[in-house]
CHARMM-style PDB file with segment names, atoms N, HN, CA, C and O in Angstrom:
ATOM      1  N   MET     1     -81.734  39.165  23.042  1.00  0.00      PROA
ATOM      2  CA  MET     1     -81.079  39.875  21.612  1.00  0.00      PROA
ATOM      3  C   MET     1     -80.123  39.470  22.647  1.00  0.00      PROA
ATOM      4  O   MET     1     -80.289  39.687  23.848  1.00  0.00      PROA
ATOM      5  N   GLY     2     -78.753  38.657  21.943  1.00  0.00      PROA
ATOM      6  HN  GLY     2     -78.619  38.481  20.968  1.00  0.00      PROA
ATOM      7  CA  GLY     2     -77.774  38.096  21.991  1.00  0.00      PROA
ATOM      8  C   GLY     2     -76.956  39.504  21.717  1.00  0.00      PROA
ATOM      9  O   GLY     2     -77.564  40.554  21.510  1.00  0.00      PROA
ATOM     10  N   GLY     3     -74.916  39.388  21.743  1.00  0.00      PROA
ATOM     11  HN  GLY     3     -74.421  38.535  21.911  1.00  0.00      PROA
ATOM     12  CA  GLY     3     -74.349  39.995  21.350  1.00  0.00      PROA
ATOM     13  C   GLY     3     -72.829  40.314  22.006  1.00  0.00      PROA
ATOM     14  O   GLY     3     -72.724  39.580  22.989  1.00  0.00      PROA
ATOM     15  N   PHE     4     -71.713  41.058  21.855  1.00  0.00      PROA
ATOM     16  HN  PHE     4     -71.798  41.654  21.056  1.00  0.00      PROA
ATOM     17  CA  PHE     4     -70.864  41.351  22.406  1.00  0.00      PROA
ATOM     18  C   PHE     4     -70.996  41.501  23.783  1.00  0.00      PROA
ATOM     19  O   PHE     4     -71.169  42.710  23.937  1.00  0.00      PROA
ATOM     20  N   ILE     5     -71.011  41.034  24.719  1.00  0.00      PROA
ATOM     21  HN  ILE     5     -70.870  40.052  24.594  1.00  0.00      PROA
ATOM     22  CA  ILE     5     -71.330  41.250  26.259  1.00  0.00      PROA
ATOM     23  C   ILE     5     -69.954  41.749  26.511  1.00  0.00      PROA
ATOM     24  O   ILE     5     -70.043  42.886  26.975  1.00  0.00      PROA
ATOM     25  N   ASN     6     -68.816  41.397  26.406  1.00  0.00      PROA
ATOM     26  HN  ASN     6     -68.744  40.474  26.030  1.00  0.00      PROA
ATOM     27  CA  ASN     6     -67.686  42.211  26.865  1.00  0.00      PROA
ATOM     28  C   ASN     6     -67.013  42.770  26.189  1.00  0.00      PROA
ATOM     29  O   ASN     6     -66.197  43.511  26.738  1.00  0.00      PROA
ATOM     30  N   HSD     7     -67.018  42.699  24.791  1.00  0.00      PROA
ATOM     31  HN  HSD     7     -67.681  42.097  24.345  1.00  0.00      PROA
ATOM     32  CA  HSD     7     -66.193  43.590  23.991  1.00  0.00      PROA
ATOM     33  C   HSD     7     -67.683  44.527  23.295  1.00  0.00      PROA
ATOM     34  O   HSD     7     -68.888  44.480  23.540  1.00  0.00      PROA
ATOM     35  N   ASN     8     -66.829  45.338  22.340  1.00  0.00      PROA
ATOM     36  HN  ASN     8     -65.849  45.377  22.141  1.00  0.00      PROA
ATOM     37  CA  ASN     8     -67.174  45.562  20.708  1.00  0.00      PROA
ATOM     38  C   ASN     8     -66.737  45.220  19.433  1.00  0.00      PROA
ATOM     39  O   ASN     8     -65.541  44.963  19.290  1.00  0.00      PROA
ATOM     40  N   LYS     9     -67.178  45.190  18.877  1.00  0.00      PROA
ATOM     41  HN  LYS     9     -68.149  45.399  18.993  1.00  0.00      PROA
ATOM     42  CA  LYS     9     -66.830  44.968  17.157  1.00  0.00      PROA
ATOM     43  C   LYS     9     -64.878  45.553  17.371  1.00  0.00      PROA
ATOM     44  O   LYS     9     -63.909  44.807  17.222  1.00  0.00      PROA
ATOM     45  N   LEU    10     -64.831  47.055  17.745  1.00  0.00      PROA
ATOM     46  HN  LEU    10     -65.618  47.661  17.866  1.00  0.00      PROA
ATOM     47  CA  LEU    10     -63.585  47.428  17.445  1.00  0.00      PROA
ATOM     48  C   LEU    10     -62.982  46.389  18.408  1.00  0.00      PROA
ATOM     49  O   LEU    10     -62.332  45.424  18.005  1.00  0.00      PROA
ATOM     50  N   SER    11     -63.296  46.702  20.005  1.00  0.00      PROA
ATOM     51  HN  SER    11     -63.824  47.486  20.332  1.00  0.00      PROA
ATOM     52  CA  SER    11     -62.440  45.626  20.625  1.00  0.00      PROA
ATOM     53  C   SER    11     -61.920  44.420  20.078  1.00  0.00      PROA
ATOM     54  O   SER    11     -60.774  44.222  20.483  1.00  0.00      PROA
ATOM     55  N   VAL    12     -62.439  43.342  19.130  1.00  0.00      PROA
ATOM     56  HN  VAL    12     -63.370  43.503  18.801  1.00  0.00      PROA
ATOM     57  CA  VAL    12     -62.876  41.727  19.008  1.00  0.00      PROA
ATOM     58  C   VAL    12     -61.362  41.881  17.391  1.00  0.00      PROA
ATOM     59  O   VAL    12     -60.342  41.261  17.087  1.00  0.00      PROA
ATOM     60  N   VAL    13     -62.039  42.923  16.912  1.00  0.00      PROA
ATOM     61  HN  VAL    13     -62.867  43.427  17.159  1.00  0.00      PROA
ATOM     62  CA  VAL    13     -60.883  43.426  15.716  1.00  0.00      PROA
ATOM     63  C   VAL    13     -59.371  43.371  16.551  1.00  0.00      PROA
ATOM     64  O   VAL    13     -58.922  42.254  16.809  1.00  0.00      PROA
ATOM     65  N   VAL    14     -58.725  44.391  16.900  1.00  0.00      PROA
ATOM     66  HN  VAL    14     -59.090  45.299  16.690  1.00  0.00      PROA
ATOM     67  CA  VAL    14     -57.947  44.407  18.376  1.00  0.00      PROA
ATOM     68  C   VAL    14     -57.434  42.904  18.604  1.00  0.00      PROA
ATOM     69  O   VAL    14     -56.607  42.179  18.052  1.00  0.00      PROA
ATOM     70  N   LEU    15     -58.241  42.797  19.583  1.00  0.00      PROA
ATOM     71  HN  LEU    15     -58.913  43.386  20.031  1.00  0.00      PROA
ATOM     72  CA  LEU    15     -57.605  40.961  19.933  1.00  0.00      PROA
ATOM     73  C   LEU    15     -57.220  40.455  19.213  1.00  0.00      PROA
ATOM     74  O   LEU    15     -56.189  39.812  19.412  1.00  0.00      PROA
ATOM     75  N   VAL    16     -57.805  40.469  18.053  1.00  0.00      PROA
ATOM     76  HN  VAL    16     -58.642  40.992  17.892  1.00  0.00      PROA
ATOM     77  CA  VAL    16     -57.575  38.685  16.804  1.00  0.00      PROA
ATOM     78  C   VAL    16     -56.441  39.588  16.004  1.00  0.00      PROA
ATOM     79  O   VAL    16     -55.500  38.806  15.876  1.00  0.00      PROA
ATOM     80  N   PHE    17     -56.132  40.639  15.505  1.00  0.00      PROA
ATOM     81  HN  PHE    17     -56.897  41.274  15.609  1.00  0.00      PROA
ATOM     82  CA  PHE    17     -55.299  41.349  15.216  1.00  0.00      PROA
ATOM     83  C   PHE    17     -53.439  41.107  16.206  1.00  0.00      PROA
ATOM     84  O   PHE    17     -52.307  40.881  15.780  1.00  0.00      PROA
ATOM     85  N   THR    18     -53.996  41.305  17.574  1.00  0.00      PROA
ATOM     86  HN  THR    18     -54.915  41.489  17.921  1.00  0.00      PROA
ATOM     87  CA  THR    18     -52.327  41.658  18.474  1.00  0.00      PROA
ATOM     88  C   THR    18     -52.932  39.654  18.246  1.00  0.00      PROA
ATOM     89  O   THR    18     -52.040  38.836  18.018  1.00  0.00      PROA
ATOM     90  N   ILE    19     -53.687  39.400  18.298  1.00  0.00      PROA
ATOM     91  HN  ILE    19     -54.412  40.064  18.484  1.00  0.00      PROA
ATOM     92  CA  ILE    19     -52.616  37.328  18.339  1.00  0.00      PROA
ATOM     93  C   ILE    19     -52.278  37.257  16.904  1.00  0.00      PROA
ATOM     94  O   ILE    19     -51.272  36.902  16.290  1.00  0.00      PROA
ATOM     95  N   LYS    20     -53.140  37.591  16.651  1.00  0.00      PROA
ATOM     96  HN  LYS    20     -53.957  37.880  17.150  1.00  0.00      PROA
ATOM     97  CA  LYS    20     -51.793  36.936  14.999  1.00  0.00      PROA
ATOM     98  C   LYS    20     -50.986  37.658  15.279  1.00  0.00      PROA
ATOM     99  O   LYS    20     -49.989  36.943  15.178  1.00  0.00      PROA
ATOM    100  N   LEU    21     -50.580  38.802  15.636  1.00  0.00      PROA
ATOM    101  HN  LEU    21     -51.390  39.383  15.718  1.00  0.00      PROA
ATOM    102  CA  LEU    21     -49.272  39.422  15.287  1.00  0.00      PROA
ATOM    103  C   LEU    21     -47.924  38.486  16.955  1.00  0.00      PROA
ATOM    104  O   LEU    21     -46.705  38.481  17.129  1.00  0.00      PROA
ATOM    105  N   ASP    22     -48.671  38.115  17.444  1.00  0.00      PROA
ATOM    106  HN  ASP    22     -49.661  38.119  17.303  1.00  0.00      PROA
ATOM    107  CA  ASP    22     -48.099  37.715  18.976  1.00  0.00      PROA
ATOM    108  C   ASP    22     -47.770  36.164  18.520  1.00  0.00      PROA
ATOM    109  O   ASP    22     -46.999  35.480  19.194  1.00  0.00      PROA
ATOM    110  N   HSD    23     -48.369  35.685  17.400  1.00  0.00      PROA
ATOM    111  HN  HSD    23     -48.994  36.240  16.852  1.00  0.00      PROA
ATOM    112  CA  HSD    23     -48.226  33.808  17.069  1.00  0.00      PROA
ATOM    113  C   HSD    23     -47.231  34.278  16.023  1.00  0.00      PROA
ATOM    114  O   HSD    23     -46.112  33.764  16.015  1.00  0.00      PROA
ATOM    115  N   GLU    24     -47.529  35.146  15.203  1.00  0.00      PROA
ATOM    116  HN  GLU    24     -48.438  35.563  15.209  1.00  0.00      PROA
ATOM    117  CA  GLU    24     -47.192  35.315  13.696  1.00  0.00      PROA
ATOM    118  C   GLU    24     -47.624  34.522  12.679  1.00  0.00      PROA
ATOM    119  O   GLU    24     -47.156  34.025  11.655  1.00  0.00      PROA
ATOM    120  N   LEU    25     -48.478  34.547  13.164  1.00  0.00      PROA
ATOM    121  HN  LEU    25     -48.859  34.951  13.996  1.00  0.00      PROA
ATOM    122  CA  LEU    25     -50.117  33.842  11.767  1.00  0.00      PROA
ATOM    123  C   LEU    25     -50.302  34.485  10.438  1.00  0.00      PROA
ATOM    124  O   LEU    25     -50.314  35.698  10.224  1.00  0.00      PROA
ATOM    125  N   SER    26     -50.402  33.814   9.831  1.00  0.00      PROA
ATOM    126  HN  SER    26     -50.392  32.829  10.005  1.00  0.00      PROA
ATOM    127  CA  SER    26     -50.671  35.076   8.429  1.00  0.00      PROA
ATOM    128  C   SER    26     -52.017  35.362   8.440  1.00  0.00      PROA
ATOM    129  O   SER    26     -52.828  35.152   9.341  1.00  0.00      PROA
ATOM    130  N   LYS    27     -52.173  35.834   7.414  1.00  0.00      PROA
ATOM    131  HN  LYS    27     -51.513  36.005   6.682  1.00  0.00      PROA
ATOM    132  CA  LYS    27     -54.048  36.789   6.765  1.00  0.00      PROA
ATOM    133  C   LYS    27     -54.789  35.740   6.486  1.00  0.00      PROA
ATOM    134  O   LYS    27     -55.905  35.933   6.003  1.00  0.00      PROA
ATOM    135  N   VAL    28     -54.396  34.622   6.694  1.00  0.00      PROA
ATOM    136  HN  VAL    28     -53.489  34.466   7.086  1.00  0.00      PROA
ATOM    137  CA  VAL    28     -55.447  33.519   5.708  1.00  0.00      PROA
ATOM    138  C   VAL    28     -55.612  33.273   7.316  1.00  0.00      PROA
ATOM    139  O   VAL    28     -56.833  33.230   7.465  1.00  0.00      PROA
ATOM    140  N   SER    29     -54.892  33.058   8.817  1.00  0.00      PROA
ATOM    141  HN  SER    29     -53.900  33.093   8.696  1.00  0.00      PROA
ATOM    142  CA  SER    29     -55.517  32.794   9.954  1.00  0.00      PROA
ATOM    143  C   SER    29     -55.902  33.082  10.464  1.00  0.00      PROA
ATOM    144  O   SER    29     -56.638  32.540  11.289  1.00  0.00      PROA
ATOM    145  N   TYR    30     -55.491  34.812  10.200  1.00  0.00      PROA
ATOM    146  HN  TYR    30     -54.893  35.252   9.530  1.00  0.00      PROA
ATOM    147  CA  TYR    30     -56.693  36.068  10.568  1.00  0.00      PROA
ATOM    148  C   TYR    30     -57.877  36.015  10.384  1.00  0.00      PROA
ATOM    149  O   TYR    30     -58.657  36.600  11.135  1.00  0.00      PROA
ATOM    150  N   ASN    31     -58.287  35.281   9.315  1.00  0.00      PROA
ATOM    151  HN  ASN    31     -57.654  34.805   8.704  1.00  0.00      PROA
ATOM    152  CA  ASN    31     -59.471  35.224   8.319  1.00  0.00      PROA
ATOM    153  C   ASN    31     -61.045  33.925   8.848  1.00  0.00      PROA
ATOM    154  O   ASN    31     -62.260  33.737   8.790  1.00  0.00      PROA
ATOM    155  N   ARG    32     -59.489  33.300   9.419  1.00  0.00      PROA
ATOM    156  HN  ARG    32     -58.501  33.452   9.466  1.00  0.00      PROA
ATOM    157  CA  ARG    32     -60.083  32.313   9.682  1.00  0.00      PROA
ATOM    158  C   ARG    32     -60.940  32.472  11.321  1.00  0.00      PROA
ATOM    159  O   ARG    32     -62.016  32.202  11.854  1.00  0.00      PROA
ATOM    160  N   ILE    33     -60.081  32.878  11.513  1.00  0.00      PROA
ATOM    161  HN  ILE    33     -59.207  33.098  11.080  1.00  0.00      PROA
ATOM    162  CA  ILE    33     -60.656  34.096  13.829  1.00  0.00      PROA
ATOM    163  C   ILE    33     -61.718  33.820  13.457  1.00  0.00      PROA
ATOM    164  O   ILE    33     -62.583  32.967  13.650  1.00  0.00      PROA
ATOM    165  N   ILE    34     -61.371  35.474  12.341  1.00  0.00      PROA
ATOM    166  HN  ILE    34     -60.668  36.167  12.184  1.00  0.00      PROA
ATOM    167  CA  ILE    34     -62.583  36.260  12.519  1.00  0.00      PROA
ATOM    168  C   ILE    34     -63.893  35.479  11.703  1.00  0.00      PROA
ATOM    169  O   ILE    34     -64.978  35.613  12.268  1.00  0.00      PROA
ATOM    170  N   GLU    35     -63.888  34.953  10.867  1.00  0.00      PROA
ATOM    171  HN  GLU    35     -63.007  34.844  10.408  1.00  0.00      PROA
ATOM    172  CA  GLU    35     -64.461  33.663  10.400  1.00  0.00      PROA
ATOM    173  C   GLU    35     -65.569  32.974  11.483  1.00  0.00      PROA
ATOM    174  O   GLU    35     -66.791  32.826  11.473  1.00  0.00      PROA
ATOM    175  N   TRP    36     -64.416  32.615  12.473  1.00  0.00      PROA
ATOM    176  HN  TRP    36     -63.423  32.735  12.481  1.00  0.00      PROA
ATOM    177  CA  TRP    36     -65.029  31.462  13.330  1.00  0.00      PROA
ATOM    178  C   TRP    36     -66.008  32.080  14.061  1.00  0.00      PROA
ATOM    179  O   TRP    36     -67.168  31.668  14.049  1.00  0.00      PROA
ATOM    180  N   VAL    37     -65.531  33.355  14.913  1.00  0.00      PROA
ATOM    181  HN  VAL    37     -64.589  33.690  14.923  1.00  0.00      PROA
ATOM    182  CA  VAL    37     -66.060  34.504  15.318  1.00  0.00      PROA
ATOM    183  C   VAL    37     -67.432  35.070  14.777  1.00  0.00      PROA
ATOM    184  O   VAL    37     -68.458  35.267  15.428  1.00  0.00      PROA
ATOM    185  N   ARG    38     -67.205  35.287  13.420  1.00  0.00      PROA
ATOM    186  HN  ARG    38     -66.372  35.127  12.891  1.00  0.00      PROA
ATOM    187  CA  ARG    38     -68.395  35.496  13.185  1.00  0.00      PROA
ATOM    188  C   ARG    38     -69.109  34.634  13.211  1.00  0.00      PROA
ATOM    189  O   ARG    38     -70.244  35.067  13.408  1.00  0.00      PROA
ATOM    190  N   ASN    39     -69.074  33.071  13.071  1.00  0.00      PROA
ATOM    191  HN  ASN    39     -68.152  32.719  12.910  1.00  0.00      PROA
ATOM    192  CA  ASN    39     -69.647  32.112  12.859  1.00  0.00      PROA
ATOM    193  C   ASN    39     -70.405  31.436  14.683  1.00  0.00      PROA
ATOM    194  O   ASN    39     -70.873  30.334  14.970  1.00  0.00      PROA
ATOM    195  N   ILE    40     -70.236  32.515  15.413  1.00  0.00      PROA
ATOM    196  HN  ILE    40     -69.856  33.411  15.180  1.00  0.00      PROA
ATOM    197  CA  ILE    40     -70.769  31.917  16.674  1.00  0.00      PROA
ATOM    198  C   ILE    40     -71.325  33.316  17.334  1.00  0.00      PROA
ATOM    199  O   ILE    40     -71.894  32.959  18.366  1.00  0.00      PROA
ATOM    200  N   LEU    41     -71.389  34.239  17.256  1.00  0.00      PROA
ATOM    201  HN  LEU    41     -70.927  34.529  16.418  1.00  0.00      PROA
ATOM    202  CA  LEU    41     -72.133  35.401  16.989  1.00  0.00      PROA
ATOM    203  C   LEU    41     -73.444  35.567  16.163  1.00  0.00      PROA
ATOM    204  O   LEU    41     -73.587  35.391  14.953  1.00  0.00      PROA
ATOM    205  N   PRO    42     -74.613  36.045  17.336  1.00  0.00      PROA
ATOM    206  CA  PRO    42     -75.999  36.404  16.613  1.00  0.00      PROA
ATOM    207  C   PRO    42     -75.778  36.839  15.691  1.00  0.00      PROA
ATOM    208  O   PRO    42     -74.817  37.510  15.315  1.00  0.00      PROA
ATOM    209  N   LEU    43     -77.342  36.241  14.833  1.00  0.00      PROA
ATOM    210  HN  LEU    43     -78.122  35.696  15.139  1.00  0.00      PROA
ATOM    211  CA  LEU    43     -77.131  37.236  13.359  1.00  0.00      PROA
ATOM    212  C   LEU    43     -76.258  38.414  13.266  1.00  0.00      PROA
ATOM    213  O   LEU    43     -75.094  38.664  12.951  1.00  0.00      PROA
ATOM    214  N   GLU    44     -77.917  39.393  13.910  1.00  0.00      PROA
ATOM    215  HN  GLU    44     -78.862  39.190  14.166  1.00  0.00      PROA
ATOM    216  CA  GLU    44     -77.464  40.901  14.588  1.00  0.00      PROA
ATOM    217  C   GLU    44     -76.314  41.805  14.913  1.00  0.00      PROA
ATOM    218  O   GLU    44     -76.412  43.031  14.866  1.00  0.00      PROA
ATOM    219  N   ASN    45     -74.971  41.019  15.318  1.00  0.00      PROA
ATOM    220  HN  ASN    45     -74.891  40.023  15.356  1.00  0.00      PROA
ATOM    221  CA  ASN    45     -73.379  41.030  15.429  1.00  0.00      PROA
ATOM    222  C   ASN    45     -72.774  40.457  14.449  1.00  0.00      PROA
ATOM    223  O   ASN    45     -71.900  39.627  14.702  1.00  0.00      PROA
ATOM    224  N   LYS    46     -73.066  40.736  13.286  1.00  0.00      PROA
ATOM    225  HN  LYS    46     -73.775  41.410  13.080  1.00  0.00      PROA
ATOM    226  CA  LYS    46     -71.643  39.846  12.134  1.00  0.00      PROA
ATOM    227  C   LYS    46     -70.543  40.324  12.495  1.00  0.00      PROA
ATOM    228  O   LYS    46     -70.963  41.440  12.800  1.00  0.00      PROA
ATOM    229  N   LEU    47     -69.579  40.364  12.683  1.00  0.00      PROA
ATOM    230  HN  LEU    47     -69.238  39.457  12.435  1.00  0.00      PROA
ATOM    231  CA  LEU    47     -68.428  41.231  11.717  1.00  0.00      PROA
ATOM    232  C   LEU    47     -68.307  41.006  10.144  1.00  0.00      PROA
ATOM    233  O   LEU    47     -68.720  40.107   9.412  1.00  0.00      PROA
ATOM    234  N   GLU    48     -67.755  41.888   9.966  1.00  0.00      PROA
ATOM    235  HN  GLU    48     -67.419  42.618  10.561  1.00  0.00      PROA
ATOM    236  CA  GLU    48     -67.921  41.611   8.708  1.00  0.00      PROA
ATOM    237  C   GLU    48     -66.513  42.167   7.999  1.00  0.00      PROA
ATOM    238  O   GLU    48     -66.438  42.289   6.776  1.00  0.00      PROA
ATOM    239  N   GLU    49     -65.209  42.548   9.054  1.00  0.00      PROA
ATOM    240  HN  GLU    49     -65.270  42.449  10.047  1.00  0.00      PROA
ATOM    241  CA  GLU    49     -63.912  42.230   8.787  1.00  0.00      PROA
ATOM    242  C   GLU    49     -62.837  41.427   8.803  1.00  0.00      PROA
ATOM    243  O   GLU    49     -62.611  40.659   9.738  1.00  0.00      PROA
ATOM    244  N   ASN    50     -61.927  41.568   7.541  1.00  0.00      PROA
ATOM    245  HN  ASN    50     -62.111  42.192   6.782  1.00  0.00      PROA
ATOM    246  CA  ASN    50     -60.979  40.655   6.809  1.00  0.00      PROA
ATOM    247  C   ASN    50     -60.075  41.038   7.914  1.00  0.00      PROA
ATOM    248  O   ASN    50     -60.358  41.586   8.979  1.00  0.00      PROA
ATOM    249  N   PHE    51     -58.479  40.487   7.274  1.00  0.00      PROA
ATOM    250  HN  PHE    51     -58.249  40.041   6.408  1.00  0.00      PROA
ATOM    251  CA  PHE    51     -57.749  41.462   7.718  1.00  0.00      PROA
ATOM    252  C   PHE    51     -57.375  42.500   7.101  1.00  0.00      PROA
ATOM    253  O   PHE    51     -56.761  43.117   7.971  1.00  0.00      PROA
ATOM    254  N   TYR    52     -57.327  43.334   5.811  1.00  0.00      PROA
ATOM    255  HN  TYR    52     -57.826  42.832   5.104  1.00  0.00      PROA
ATOM    256  CA  TYR    52     -56.800  43.827   4.814  1.00  0.00      PROA
ATOM    257  C   TYR    52     -57.926  45.876   5.466  1.00  0.00      PROA
ATOM    258  O   TYR    52     -57.544  47.045   5.424  1.00  0.00      PROA
ATOM    259  N   ILE    53     -59.499  45.116   6.028  1.00  0.00      PROA
ATOM    260  HN  ILE    53     -59.810  44.166   6.063  1.00  0.00      PROA
ATOM    261  CA  ILE    53     -59.323  46.023   6.923  1.00  0.00      PROA
ATOM    262  C   ILE    53     -59.795  46.667   8.301  1.00  0.00      PROA
ATOM    263  O   ILE    53     -60.327  47.672   8.772  1.00  0.00      PROA
ATOM    264  N   ALA    54     -59.043  44.956   8.768  1.00  0.00      PROA
ATOM    265  HN  ALA    54     -58.611  44.139   8.386  1.00  0.00      PROA
ATOM    266  CA  ALA    54     -58.770  45.556  10.402  1.00  0.00      PROA
ATOM    267  C   ALA    54     -57.327  46.347  10.335  1.00  0.00      PROA
ATOM    268  O   ALA    54     -57.043  47.160  11.214  1.00  0.00      PROA
ATOM    269  N   LYS    55     -56.443  46.068   9.257  1.00  0.00      PROA
ATOM    270  HN  LYS    55     -56.674  45.408   8.543  1.00  0.00      PROA
ATOM    271  CA  LYS    55     -54.802  46.969   8.810  1.00  0.00      PROA
ATOM    272  C   LYS    55     -55.570  47.955   8.909  1.00  0.00      PROA
ATOM    273  O   LYS    55     -55.271  48.499   9.972  1.00  0.00      PROA
ATOM    274  N   PHE    56     -56.791  48.775   8.179  1.00  0.00      PROA
ATOM    275  HN  PHE    56     -57.034  48.332   7.315  1.00  0.00      PROA
ATOM    276  CA  PHE    56     -57.201  49.990   7.842  1.00  0.00      PROA
ATOM    277  C   PHE    56     -57.635  50.749   9.220  1.00  0.00      PROA
ATOM    278  O   PHE    56     -57.417  51.950   9.381  1.00  0.00      PROA
ATOM    279  N   MET    57     -58.394  49.770  10.386  1.00  0.00      PROA
ATOM    280  HN  MET    57     -58.571  48.794  10.255  1.00  0.00      PROA
ATOM    281  CA  MET    57     -58.763  50.563  10.653  1.00  0.00      PROA
ATOM    282  C   MET    57     -57.983  51.084  12.228  1.00  0.00      PROA
ATOM    283  O   MET    57     -58.397  51.995  12.946  1.00  0.00      PROA
ATOM    284  N   MET    58     -56.655  50.134  12.506  1.00  0.00      PROA
ATOM    285  HN  MET    58     -56.318  49.394  11.924  1.00  0.00      PROA
ATOM    286  CA  MET    58     -55.013  50.406  12.972  1.00  0.00      PROA
ATOM    287  C   MET    58     -55.372  51.931  12.702  1.00  0.00      PROA
ATOM    288  O   MET    58     -56.029  52.757  13.337  1.00  0.00      PROA
ATOM    289  N   LYS    59     -54.453  51.979  11.124  1.00  0.00      PROA
ATOM    290  HN  LYS    59     -53.920  51.309  10.609  1.00  0.00      PROA
ATOM    291  CA  LYS    59     -54.733  52.714  10.835  1.00  0.00      PROA
ATOM    292  C   LYS    59     -54.817  53.903  10.720  1.00  0.00      PROA
ATOM    293  O   LYS    59     -53.854  54.596  10.390  1.00  0.00      PROA
ATOM    294  N   LEU    60     -56.290  54.486  11.035  1.00  0.00      PROA
ATOM    295  HN  LEU    60     -57.072  53.923  11.303  1.00  0.00      PROA
ATOM    296  CA  LEU    60     -57.296  54.958  10.861  1.00  0.00      PROA
ATOM    297  C   LEU    60     -57.165  55.775  12.457  1.00  0.00      PROA
ATOM    298  O   LEU    60     -57.247  56.969  12.744  1.00  0.00      PROA
ATOM    299  N   LEU    61     -56.913  54.482  13.355  1.00  0.00      PROA
ATOM    300  HN  LEU    61     -56.845  53.512  13.121  1.00  0.00      PROA
ATOM    301  CA  LEU    61     -56.631  54.994  14.759  1.00  0.00      PROA
ATOM    302  C   LEU    61     -55.362  55.913  15.112  1.00  0.00      PROA
ATOM    303  O   LEU    61     -55.095  56.881  15.823  1.00  0.00      PROA
ATOM    304  N   SER    62     -54.526  54.759  13.898  1.00  0.00      PROA
ATOM    305  HN  SER    62     -54.744  53.972  13.320  1.00  0.00      PROA
ATOM    306  CA  SER    62     -53.086  55.436  14.624  1.00  0.00      PROA
ATOM    307  C   SER    62     -52.259  54.776  15.561  1.00  0.00      PROA
ATOM    308  O   SER    62     -51.398  55.188  16.338  1.00  0.00      PROA
ATOM    309  N   LEU    63     -52.878  53.266  15.221  1.00  0.00      PROA
ATOM    310  HN  LEU    63     -53.577  52.931  14.589  1.00  0.00      PROA
ATOM    311  CA  LEU    63     -52.885  52.359  16.619  1.00  0.00      PROA
ATOM    312  C   LEU    63     -51.552  50.994  15.234  1.00  0.00      PROA
ATOM    313  O   LEU    63     -51.687  49.772  15.297  1.00  0.00      PROA
ATOM    314  N   GLY    64     -50.365  51.750  14.113  1.00  0.00      PROA
ATOM    315  HN  GLY    64     -50.256  52.743  14.062  1.00  0.00      PROA
ATOM    316  CA  GLY    64     -49.263  51.271  13.969  1.00  0.00      PROA
ATOM    317  C   GLY    64     -49.375  49.750  14.561  1.00  0.00      PROA
ATOM    318  O   GLY    64     -49.903  49.387  15.612  1.00  0.00      PROA
ATOM    319  N   TYR    65     -48.749  49.014  13.614  1.00  0.00      PROA
ATOM    320  HN  TYR    65     -48.321  49.309  12.760  1.00  0.00      PROA
ATOM    321  CA  TYR    65     -48.258  47.370  13.898  1.00  0.00      PROA
ATOM    322  C   TYR    65     -46.290  47.505  13.927  1.00  0.00      PROA
ATOM    323  O   TYR    65     -45.787  48.626  13.843  1.00  0.00      PROA
ATOM    324  N   GLN    66     -45.471  46.357  14.041  1.00  0.00      PROA
ATOM    325  HN  GLN    66     -45.879  45.447  14.109  1.00  0.00      PROA
ATOM    326  CA  GLN    66     -43.826  46.749  14.181  1.00  0.00      PROA
ATOM    327  C   GLN    66     -44.398  45.416  13.471  1.00  0.00      PROA
ATOM    328  O   GLN    66     -45.597  45.401  13.749  1.00  0.00      PROA
ATOM    329  N   LYS    67     -44.136  44.473  12.809  1.00  0.00      PROA
ATOM    330  HN  LYS    67     -43.162  44.485  12.583  1.00  0.00      PROA
ATOM    331  CA  LYS    67     -43.371  42.785  12.218  1.00  0.00      PROA
ATOM    332  C   LYS    67     -42.093  42.647  12.402  1.00  0.00      PROA
ATOM    333  O   LYS    67     -41.143  43.141  11.796  1.00  0.00      PROA
ATOM    334  N   ASN    68     -42.159  41.722  13.551  1.00  0.00      PROA
ATOM    335  HN  ASN    68     -42.931  41.321  14.043  1.00  0.00      PROA
ATOM    336  CA  ASN    68     -40.930  41.203  14.246  1.00  0.00      PROA
ATOM    337  C   ASN    68     -39.859  40.395  13.415  1.00  0.00      PROA
ATOM    338  OT1 ASN    68     -38.847  39.962  13.968  1.00  0.00      PROA
TER     339      ASN     68
END
């Protein structure tokens, strides 16, 4: 069974969210990166997140973000 070796679902979402912010990428870019990650993972480990779900997850964890 394959899966996340060094990351869990939350760490992947946080990492991609951070890349999006650091490089001033669009929401569409975030979703494309998540889509790519989703396609390379085994079926049992699919990410269902998109930018809006990630933003909501950050808010729930009190992990706000600042726009530059």
